[in-house]
ROFIKE-956081 format. One line per 4 residues: number of its first residue (from 0); their letters; for each residue x, y, z of N, C-alpha, C. Coordinates in pm, 1 decimal. Example, Ala and Ser with C-alpha at 12.3 -4.5 7.8 and 13.67 -1.06 7.14 Angstrom:
<nodes>
0 = AS = 1319.0 -569.0 780.0 1230.0 -450.0 780.0 1320.0 -330.0 780.0  1285.0 -225.0 708.0 1367.0 -106.0 714.0 1290.0 3.0 787.0
</nodes>
This chain:
<nodes>
0 = MNFH = 2075.3 -500.3 170.5 2002.8 -623.6 199.6 2002.6 -709.7 74.5  2046.9 -832.9 87.6 2056.2 -923.8 -26.1 1959.3 -1040.4 -8.6  1871.1 -1058.2 -106.5 1776.6 -1168.8 -106.8 1827.1 -1275.2 -203.0  1842.9 -1396.7 -153.8 1887.9 -1508.6 -236.5 1769.0 -1604.4 -248.5
4 = IITL = 1711.7 -1612.8 -368.3 1588.2 -1687.3 -388.9 1615.4 -1815.5 -465.8  1577.0 -1927.9 -406.5 1591.8 -2057.3 -472.4 1456.0 -2094.5 -530.2  1447.6 -2096.8 -662.6 1319.9 -2118.2 -729.2 1338.8 -2179.8 -866.8  1242.4 -2259.5 -908.8 1242.4 -2315.0 -1043.7 1192.2 -2213.9 -1146.1
8 = FPHA = 1131.3 -2105.1 -1098.0 1069.5 -2007.8 -1187.4 1111.7 -1864.3 -1152.8  1236.5 -1829.8 -1175.2 1283.7 -1695.3 -1141.1 1211.9 -1583.9 -1216.3  1164.1 -1612.5 -1338.3 1097.3 -1507.3 -1415.3 959.5 -1472.0 -1358.8  909.7 -1554.3 -1268.1 783.0 -1521.2 -1202.8 795.0 -1391.6 -1122.3
12 = FDSY = 917.1 -1353.6 -1089.1 940.5 -1232.9 -1007.3 956.0 -1106.4 -1092.1  971.0 -1121.9 -1223.4 1005.6 -1008.6 -1309.1 909.1 -892.2 -1296.9  781.6 -921.3 -1305.8 681.1 -815.1 -1307.4 683.4 -732.0 -1179.5  679.1 -799.8 -1063.8 668.8 -727.1 -937.3 796.5 -650.7 -903.9
16 = LGES = 910.5 -714.6 -927.9 1037.6 -648.8 -896.5 1074.1 -542.2 -999.4  1003.3 -542.8 -1111.6 1033.7 -446.7 -1217.3 948.0 -322.5 -1214.1  877.4 -300.3 -1104.2 788.7 -184.7 -1094.0 809.4 -107.6 -964.0  782.5 18.7 -969.0 765.6 104.6 -851.3 883.1 102.5 -753.0
20 = ILKR = 851.6 90.7 -624.7 949.2 109.7 -517.5 1058.6 3.8 -519.5  1021.4 -123.0 -539.9 1122.5 -228.1 -538.8 1217.7 -214.6 -657.9  1164.9 -175.7 -772.4 1251.1 -153.7 -889.3 1353.9 -45.3 -858.2  1307.7 64.3 -799.4 1398.1 174.9 -765.9 1499.4 132.0 -659.8
24 = AIED = 1454.6 52.6 -563.4 1544.6 5.9 -457.4 1656.3 -80.8 -515.2  1622.7 -162.4 -613.9 1723.8 -246.3 -679.6 1819.7 -160.2 -761.0  1764.6 -64.4 -834.2 1849.2 24.0 -915.5 1942.1 108.4 -828.3  1892.9 148.9 -712.0 1973.1 230.8 -620.2 2063.8 146.1 -530.9
28 = KKIQ = 2059.6 12.9 -552.9 2144.5 -79.9 -477.9 2115.6 -79.5 -326.9  1989.9 -49.5 -293.4 1947.8 -61.9 -153.5 1918.7 -207.6 -120.1  1869.0 -279.8 -220.9 1849.3 -423.2 -206.0 1900.1 -492.1 -332.9  1930.0 -620.3 -320.2 1968.6 -701.8 -434.4 1891.4 -832.5 -426.0
32 = VKFY = 1840.2 -876.9 -540.1 1767.9 -1003.7 -544.8 1839.7 -1094.1 -643.8  1887.5 -1208.0 -594.3 1960.9 -1302.5 -677.7 1889.2 -1436.4 -677.8  1887.0 -1500.2 -794.6 1811.9 -1625.0 -809.7 1903.6 -1743.8 -833.5  1859.5 -1858.7 -780.6 1931.0 -1985.2 -796.1 1829.0 -2090.2 -837.9
36 = NPRD = 1838.8 -2134.9 -961.4 1743.7 -2232.0 -1013.3 1799.8 -2373.1 -994.4  1732.0 -2457.2 -916.5 1782.4 -2593.7 -895.4 1809.9 -2669.7 -1025.1  1740.1 -2636.0 -1132.2 1765.3 -2702.7 -1260.6 1910.4 -2681.3 -1305.1  1965.8 -2565.2 -1270.9 2103.8 -2536.0 -1309.4 2203.4 -2623.7 -1235.2
40 = FAEN = 2156.4 -2690.4 -1130.7 2245.0 -2773.4 -1048.5 2213.2 -2922.5 -1062.0  2125.4 -2954.0 -1158.8 2093.8 -3094.5 -1184.3 2209.1 -3159.6 -1259.4  2237.5 -3284.1 -1226.9 2351.2 -3352.2 -1288.5 2307.1 -3454.2 -1392.8  2205.1 -3422.3 -1466.6 2164.0 -3506.6 -1579.0 2140.0 -3416.3 -1699.6
44 = KWKR = 2154.5 -3469.4 -1817.0 2150.8 -3386.1 -1938.0 2013.4 -3326.4 -1964.9  1909.2 -3385.2 -1905.1 1774.8 -3333.0 -1924.4 1739.7 -3223.1 -1822.9  1829.5 -3199.2 -1727.0 1805.8 -3100.9 -1621.2 1677.4 -3131.6 -1543.0  1648.9 -3258.8 -1529.3 1529.4 -3297.3 -1454.7 1558.1 -3295.0 -1305.9
48 = IDRA = 1464.1 -3241.4 -1228.7 1485.9 -3228.5 -1084.5 1371.4 -3287.5 -1001.8  1272.3 -3349.8 -1067.8 1158.5 -3403.0 -992.9 1141.9 -3552.0 -1018.2  1092.2 -3621.2 -916.2 1067.4 -3764.0 -923.6 939.3 -3796.1 -845.7  883.7 -3916.1 -871.0 762.6 -3959.0 -799.4 793.3 -3977.3 -650.8
52 = PYGG = 696.0 -3949.9 -565.0 719.6 -3960.8 -419.6 724.0 -4104.5 -371.3  812.2 -4133.4 -277.8 810.4 -4262.0 -208.0 682.0 -4270.4 -126.2  625.8 -4388.7 -119.1 503.5 -4405.5 -41.5 377.9 -4382.5 -122.5  395.7 -4345.0 -251.5 280.9 -4323.4 -337.9 220.4 -4185.5 -323.8
56 = GPGM = 118.0 -4160.1 -401.2 50.8 -4030.2 -399.5 67.5 -3958.5 -531.2  -15.8 -3856.2 -555.0 -11.1 -3782.2 -680.6 104.8 -3681.7 -682.9  131.0 -3628.6 -801.6 229.8 -3522.3 -813.1 372.7 -3571.6 -809.1  462.9 -3476.8 -819.0 606.3 -3505.0 -820.6 674.8 -3427.1 -709.0
60 = VIQA = 788.1 -3479.1 -664.1 864.4 -3416.9 -555.5 998.2 -3367.4 -610.1  1037.0 -3247.6 -571.7 1166.2 -3192.0 -613.4 1276.9 -3262.9 -536.1  1377.8 -3308.7 -607.3 1485.7 -3384.6 -545.7 1571.3 -3296.5 -454.3  1628.9 -3360.8 -355.8 1706.8 -3287.8 -255.7 1838.0 -3232.4 -311.2
64 = EPVI = 1910.8 -3315.1 -389.7 2047.3 -3276.7 -427.6 2057.6 -3144.1 -504.2  1971.6 -3120.6 -607.2 1982.1 -2992.2 -677.8 1953.8 -2871.9 -587.8  1859.9 -2890.7 -495.6 1826.9 -2781.6 -403.0 1943.7 -2756.6 -307.3  2004.2 -2863.9 -258.6 2119.3 -2851.4 -169.0 2233.5 -2778.0 -238.4
68 = RAIE = 2259.5 -2811.9 -364.5 2366.9 -2744.2 -438.5 2333.7 -2596.7 -459.7  2207.2 -2565.9 -482.6 2166.4 -2426.2 -498.2 2188.1 -2348.5 -368.6  2154.8 -2411.7 -255.4 2176.5 -2348.3 -125.0 2325.4 -2325.5 -101.2  2405.5 -2425.9 -134.0 2550.9 -2412.2 -117.4 2604.6 -2297.0 -200.7
72 = KAYS = 2551.4 -2280.9 -322.7 2596.6 -2170.0 -408.3 2557.8 -2035.8 -348.1  2438.2 -2029.3 -291.1 2394.8 -1905.4 -226.1 2486.7 -1870.2 -110.2  2518.5 -1970.4 -26.2 2609.1 -1946.0 86.1 2748.8 -1907.0 36.3  2791.3 -1965.9 -74.3 2920.8 -1931.1 -132.1 2923.4 -1785.7 -176.2
76 = DILK = 2815.4 -1740.2 -238.8 2806.9 -1600.3 -282.1 2805.8 -1505.3 -163.1  2735.9 -1545.7 -57.1 2732.2 -1463.0 64.1 2872.1 -1451.8 123.4  2943.9 -1562.7 126.7 3079.4 -1563.0 181.1 3171.4 -1472.5 100.2  3154.8 -1471.7 -30.7 3234.6 -1383.0 -116.2 3207.6 -1237.0 -81.3
80 = NVRM = 3080.0 -1205.1 -55.7 3044.2 -1068.1 -17.6 3106.2 -1030.2 115.7  3109.8 -1127.3 208.3 3170.8 -1103.4 338.8 3318.8 -1071.3 321.9  3386.7 -1151.3 243.6 3529.9 -1129.9 221.5 3556.3 -997.0 154.0  3470.8 -960.2 58.0 3487.4 -832.9 -10.4 3466.2 -716.8 85.9
84 = AKKL = 3363.3 -731.2 172.5 3335.3 -625.7 270.1 3453.5 -605.7 363.6  3511.6 -716.5 407.8 3627.0 -706.7 497.3 3747.2 -646.6 425.1  3761.7 -683.6 298.2 3873.9 -632.2 218.8 3863.7 -481.1 203.4  3741.5 -434.2 188.7 3718.3 -290.6 173.4 3705.3 -220.3 308.7
88 = KAIS = 3727.3 -297.5 415.1 3718.8 -244.8 551.5 3580.6 -187.1 580.7  3478.8 -257.1 535.2 3341.5 -214.1 560.6 3302.5 -250.1 703.6  3181.5 -210.7 740.5 3128.5 -245.0 872.9 3124.6 -397.3 884.7  3145.9 -448.9 1003.7 3154.4 -593.9 1023.1 3034.5 -664.1 960.3
92 = YKLK = 3061.7 -767.8 891.5 2964.8 -836.6 807.9 2960.6 -982.2 852.5  2866.9 -1016.3 937.9 2863.2 -1150.5 995.5 2781.2 -1245.8 907.0  2831.9 -1365.3 890.9 2764.8 -1465.9 809.8 2657.9 -1535.9 894.2  2541.6 -1472.6 902.7 2431.1 -1529.3 980.4 2302.9 -1522.9 896.5
96 = APLV = 2312.7 -1561.9 770.6 2198.2 -1551.8 680.8 2090.1 -1652.9 717.4  1968.8 -1608.1 748.0 1860.2 -1702.1 774.9 1828.4 -1781.9 648.5  1793.7 -1908.3 665.8 1754.2 -1994.2 554.9 1606.1 -2025.5 573.5  1522.1 -1964.3 491.2 1376.8 -1974.5 506.2 1320.3 -2080.2 412.5
100 = WLSP = 1245.0 -2171.9 470.3 1177.2 -2277.8 395.4 1028.5 -2244.0 396.2  973.9 -2201.0 282.0 833.7 -2161.7 276.5 743.7 -2284.9 281.6  648.7 -2282.8 376.5 562.3 -2398.8 397.7 430.5 -2354.6 460.2  317.3 -2408.0 414.6 188.6 -2372.8 475.9 183.8 -2407.1 624.6
104 = SGKQ = 266.7 -2501.5 668.3 266.6 -2543.6 809.3 372.9 -2472.0 892.2  440.9 -2373.0 831.5 546.4 -2302.4 902.4 494.4 -2196.6 998.1  586.1 -2130.1 1064.5 551.5 -2022.0 1157.4 499.5 -1901.8 1078.5  393.3 -1840.3 1128.9 331.0 -1728.6 1059.0 427.4 -1611.5 1040.6
108 = FTNE = 443.1 -1565.9 915.8 524.5 -1448.4 886.8 443.5 -1324.0 919.3  504.6 -1229.9 990.1 438.0 -1106.0 1030.6 526.4 -986.0 999.0  472.5 -868.6 1021.5 553.3 -748.4 1001.1 672.4 -747.7 1095.9  652.0 -800.1 1216.9 761.7 -808.6 1313.7 871.1 -902.2 1260.7
112 = SGVK = 830.7 -1009.1 1192.7 928.3 -1099.1 1130.7 1010.1 -1022.8 1027.6  941.2 -938.2 949.4 1009.9 -859.2 847.5 1113.2 -765.8 907.6  1078.8 -704.2 1019.5 1172.6 -615.3 1088.3 1294.9 -693.6 1133.9  1272.5 -813.9 1184.9 1382.4 -898.1 1232.2 1474.3 -936.8 1116.9
116 = YAKQ = 1416.3 -983.5 1008.1 1497.0 -1026.3 894.0 1572.7 -909.7 830.6  1514.9 -790.0 835.4 1578.3 -673.2 773.6 1707.8 -633.8 844.4  1730.0 -685.6 963.8 1853.3 -655.8 1036.8 1971.1 -738.7 985.0  1940.2 -837.6 900.4 2044.4 -921.7 842.9 2093.7 -860.8 712.0
120 = KDII = 2212.9 -900.0 671.8 2264.7 -855.4 542.2 2210.8 -942.6 429.4  2184.6 -1068.7 461.1 2141.7 -1165.4 360.3 2031.9 -1254.4 414.9  1946.2 -1299.8 325.3 1845.7 -1398.9 359.7 1828.9 -1491.4 239.1  1818.5 -1621.3 265.0 1795.3 -1719.6 159.5 1652.8 -1770.5 174.8
124 = IICG = 1575.8 -1768.6 66.3 1436.8 -1813.0 69.2 1419.4 -1925.6 -32.7  1368.5 -2039.8 15.2 1349.0 -2156.9 -70.2 1201.8 -2166.1 -110.8  1177.1 -2163.7 -241.2 1041.0 -2171.7 -293.8 1011.0 -2314.0 -340.8  912.0 -2375.5 -280.5 872.8 -2509.1 -322.3 780.3 -2505.8 -442.6
128 = RYEG = 759.8 -2622.1 -503.4 667.2 -2639.0 -616.2 616.3 -2782.3 -617.0  516.0 -2809.0 -700.6 460.9 -2943.1 -715.7 416.5 -2996.9 -579.2  458.8 -3120.1 -545.7 421.4 -3177.4 -416.5 515.0 -3131.7 -304.9  616.6 -3054.1 -341.0 710.3 -3004.9 -241.6 852.6 -3049.2 -269.7
132 = IDAR = 940.6 -3020.4 -174.8 1082.8 -3053.6 -185.6 1114.0 -3167.7 -89.3  1198.4 -3257.3 -131.8 1242.5 -3368.9 -46.3 1281.3 -3315.0 91.7  1215.5 -3368.5 194.8 1231.3 -3317.4 331.3 1372.2 -3333.3 386.7  1456.2 -3413.0 322.3 1591.3 -3431.7 373.3 1676.2 -3305.8 361.9
136 = VKKA = 1631.9 -3210.9 278.1 1702.3 -3081.9 271.3 1698.9 -3014.4 408.0  1586.4 -3030.9 478.8 1572.4 -2969.9 611.4 1661.1 -3036.0 715.3  1707.5 -3157.6 684.4 1799.8 -3225.1 775.1 1944.7 -3187.4 744.4  1968.7 -3148.1 618.5 2103.9 -3109.7 577.8 2137.8 -2967.9 623.1
140 = FKVE = 2035.7 -2884.6 640.7 2055.7 -2745.6 681.6 1958.6 -2709.2 794.2  1996.2 -2609.3 868.6 1905.8 -2555.2 969.8 1816.2 -2453.3 900.7  1688.4 -2485.9 890.3 1596.5 -2396.8 819.2 1493.7 -2338.0 916.1  1435.2 -2226.8 874.2 1324.2 -2165.4 946.2 1200.0 -2183.3 859.2
144 = EVSV = 1108.3 -2268.9 902.4 986.9 -2290.7 823.9 890.3 -2174.2 846.9  849.6 -2111.9 736.0 768.8 -1990.2 742.9 646.4 -2003.7 652.9  532.5 -1955.6 701.6 408.5 -1951.2 624.4 361.0 -1806.4 614.3  304.7 -1769.3 499.2 252.2 -1633.2 486.1 102.0 -1627.5 511.8
148 = GPFV = 41.4 -1743.4 538.2 -101.2 -1741.2 568.4 -161.8 -1880.6 570.1  -285.1 -1892.0 619.3 -351.4 -2021.9 633.3 -415.2 -2068.7 502.3  -331.9 -2087.1 401.0 -381.2 -2133.7 272.1 -266.2 -2200.4 198.7  -299.5 -2272.0 90.8 -197.9 -2342.3 12.8 -193.0 -2281.9 -127.3
152 = LTGG = -71.5 -2246.5 -172.3 -51.9 -2191.5 -306.1 16.4 -2294.6 -394.8  20.2 -2268.5 -525.2 83.2 -2363.3 -617.0 235.3 -2360.4 -608.8  290.4 -2258.2 -546.1 435.6 -2250.3 -533.2 475.5 -2143.7 -433.8  604.6 -2137.8 -404.4 653.9 -2043.4 -304.3 691.4 -1907.3 -358.4
156 = ELPA = 671.1 -1885.0 -489.1 715.5 -1758.5 -546.9 636.4 -1637.8 -495.0  503.7 -1651.1 -488.5 423.3 -1539.8 -435.2 457.3 -1509.6 -289.2  465.6 -1611.4 -200.9 507.7 -1584.0 -63.6 645.9 -1518.0 -56.4  738.4 -1560.5 -142.6 871.8 -1500.4 -141.9 865.1 -1353.4 -180.2
160 = MLMI = 781.4 -1321.8 -279.1 765.6 -1181.4 -319.4 706.2 -1099.9 -206.1  609.1 -1158.9 -137.3 548.3 -1091.4 -22.3 655.2 -1061.6 83.1  738.6 -1160.8 112.1 843.3 -1141.7 212.3 943.3 -1034.6 169.1  981.6 -1035.7 41.3 1075.0 -935.2 -8.7 1017.3 -796.4 11.6
164 = DVIA = 888.7 -779.2 -20.2 824.5 -648.8 -7.1 823.7 -602.6 138.2  778.2 -690.5 227.8 768.3 -654.4 369.9 906.2 -622.5 428.2  1004.7 -706.1 397.2 1139.4 -686.2 452.2 1206.1 -564.0 392.4  1192.4 -545.4 261.0 1258.7 -433.5 193.5 1212.1 -299.1 248.0
168 = RQVE = 1085.1 -289.9 288.9 1033.2 -164.7 342.8 1106.9 -122.7 468.9  1165.8 -220.5 537.9 1236.3 -191.6 662.5 1381.7 -151.7 639.9  1426.4 -156.5 514.5 1564.6 -119.2 482.1 1569.0 30.6 454.7  1649.5 100.8 531.7 1655.1 246.1 517.5 1698.0 284.5 376.5
172 = GVLG = 1622.6 377.2 317.1 1653.0 422.8 182.3 1561.9 364.1 77.1  1492.3 254.0 110.3 1401.7 191.8 12.9 1278.7 278.1 -7.2  1217.0 321.7 102.8 1106.7 417.5 93.5 1165.0 558.1 86.8  1096.3 646.7 16.2 1146.6 783.5 2.4 1173.1 847.8 136.9
176 = DFNS = 1081.7 826.7 230.0 1096.0 876.9 366.9 1079.6 757.1 459.9  1185.5 725.2 534.3 1182.2 607.2 621.2 1067.7 616.4 720.9  1026.4 739.2 756.9 918.2 756.7 853.1 780.5 735.6 791.2  776.2 710.5 658.9 646.7 688.4 594.6 592.9 548.6 621.9
180 = REES = 672.9 463.7 685.8 622.1 331.8 723.1 505.3 348.4 820.6  390.1 293.0 782.5 270.3 310.3 864.7 290.1 261.4 1007.4  368.0 154.4 1023.2 384.1 96.0 1156.3 471.5 181.0 1247.7  539.9 282.6 1191.9 629.1 365.8 1273.1 567.6 500.7 1307.2
184 = RVAS = 441.6 520.6 1272.2 376.3 648.4 1300.2 228.1 625.7 1327.3  159.4 731.6 1365.6 15.6 722.7 1386.2 -51.5 725.8 1249.2  -110.6 614.8 1208.7 -172.6 606.0 1077.1 -309.2 540.5 1088.3  -399.3 580.2 1000.1 -533.7 523.8 995.7 -546.8 434.5 873.0
188 = PDVY = -631.3 330.6 879.7 -654.8 248.6 761.5 -731.0 323.9 653.0  -794.6 435.6 691.8 -868.6 518.4 596.0 -793.4 648.5 571.2  -770.6 680.9 445.0 -701.7 804.6 408.6 -784.1 881.6 305.7  -761.2 1013.7 298.3 -839.9 1100.4 210.9 -748.8 1203.2 144.6
192 = TRPE = -792.6 1254.6 28.8 -720.6 1362.3 -38.1 -820.8 1449.8 -114.4  -774.0 1545.3 -190.1 -860.1 1636.0 -265.6 -937.9 1560.9 -372.8  -1061.0 1605.7 -403.2 -1130.1 1723.7 -350.5 -1192.9 1696.5 -213.1  -1224.7 1804.9 -145.4 -1284.1 1792.1 -12.7 -1421.9 1727.9 -19.5
196 = IFSY = -1496.0 1756.4 -127.5 -1630.1 1701.6 -147.2 -1644.3 1659.7 -293.6  -1703.4 1543.2 -317.9 -1740.5 1507.9 -454.8 -1874.3 1435.1 -451.6  -1942.0 1437.2 -566.3 -2074.4 1376.1 -576.9 -2069.1 1251.3 -663.1  -2148.1 1151.0 -622.5 -2157.9 1027.2 -698.9 -2298.4 971.9 -682.3
200 = KGKK = -2369.1 957.5 -795.9 -2506.8 907.7 -797.5 -2596.3 987.2 -703.5  -2578.2 1118.3 -707.1 -2663.9 1207.1 -630.6 -2630.0 1220.2 -483.4  -2523.3 1151.3 -441.4 -2483.5 1157.8 -300.0 -2350.2 1229.0 -287.2  -2337.1 1312.6 -183.5 -2212.2 1384.7 -160.4 -2123.2 1308.7 -62.6
204 = FRVP = -1998.5 1296.2 -100.7 -1899.4 1228.0 -16.9 -1798.3 1330.6 33.0  -1785.5 1340.6 166.1 -1702.6 1444.4 227.3 -1584.2 1385.3 303.9  -1480.6 1464.7 315.9 -1367.2 1431.2 402.2 -1410.8 1454.1 546.7  -1380.2 1365.3 639.7 -1415.6 1388.0 780.8 -1366.5 1523.8 829.3
208 = KILL = -1452.7 1594.5 897.2 -1421.7 1731.4 941.4 -1296.0 1738.9 1026.1  -1271.5 1636.2 1106.5 -1155.9 1638.5 1196.7 -1025.3 1653.5 1118.8  -1019.4 1594.4 997.8 -896.2 1601.0 918.4 -873.2 1739.2 858.6  -976.7 1823.1 861.2 -965.9 1959.6 809.2 -943.8 2061.3 920.0
212 = SGHQ = -941.4 2013.5 1044.9 -936.9 2104.1 1160.0 -799.6 2164.5 1185.1  -694.2 2091.9 1144.2 -558.5 2140.8 1172.9 -513.5 2110.2 1314.1  -599.1 2044.9 1392.8 -567.1 2011.0 1532.1 -501.3 1872.0 1532.7  -367.8 1869.4 1531.7 -297.0 1744.0 1511.6 -321.4 1642.6 1621.8
216 = AKIN = -331.0 1686.8 1744.4 -353.5 1594.5 1855.8 -487.0 1522.6 1839.3  -590.9 1596.5 1802.4 -722.7 1536.1 1782.9 -725.2 1448.8 1658.5  -649.7 1489.9 1556.3 -640.1 1408.6 1434.0 -574.8 1274.6 1465.5  -466.3 1278.4 1543.8 -398.4 1154.2 1582.3 -489.8 1064.9 1666.3
220 = EWKL = -568.0 1128.2 1754.6 -661.8 1052.7 1837.5 -765.3 983.6 1748.7  -813.6 1054.0 1647.2 -911.7 998.1 1551.3 -849.6 879.7 1475.7  -725.6 896.4 1432.4 -657.3 790.3 1357.3 -640.7 665.4 1444.3  -603.6 684.9 1569.9 -585.1 571.8 1661.5 -716.4 496.2 1681.0
224 = KRRK = -825.4 568.3 1690.8 -956.5 504.5 1707.4 -992.4 424.4 1583.3  -955.0 474.7 1465.4 -987.5 405.2 1340.2 -907.7 276.2 1326.3  -795.5 267.6 1396.1 -710.0 148.0 1387.8 -763.1 32.8 1470.9  -852.4 61.6 1564.5 -901.5 -41.1 1655.2 -1012.1 -124.5 1588.9
</nodes>
């Protein structure tokens, strides 16, 4: 699974992608995350990519052309991968990479969305900043407007990281055991481990007796009730 991220701040991803499961997934080549900075595609010596909005208003708007060139480069890289896959006689590799435009007004991203996107070989995610990106980019390409929740953030980097995490979990080999995905098994929002009993401020905290019973059918029934 290849993630192509268009962002002005690629280093914002360093911390999250450099730890734990996602770090291992990248090292094991289960997923790849590639960045395209619109500044690299600006055609002025100052690498400036923002201008004041038409119609007035505060803030600055990211220009369309640098973003369009970044998208074109992402598609070019995907096409190279397709050709390489065919050259190596790999499994058929169709160029159907979704182009995601992160927006508070977009369609709600869900776990089901993550499962759908994980079936693709590539996905391009556009991270906005400032007052946003010139809307004409959406006319130049067919985009899927996606929101990660009913709130507004300062940029699209956090939503993109969220999407990478959700989608990557659906890629076989990323998790140690593919069946450890909570959505694919009977799981409770509450979990417990040793010790069986501990004390805190004079009160004893115990593991629910049902989890100690060894009766798997009843344990699963308890877990299902906890999910409601």
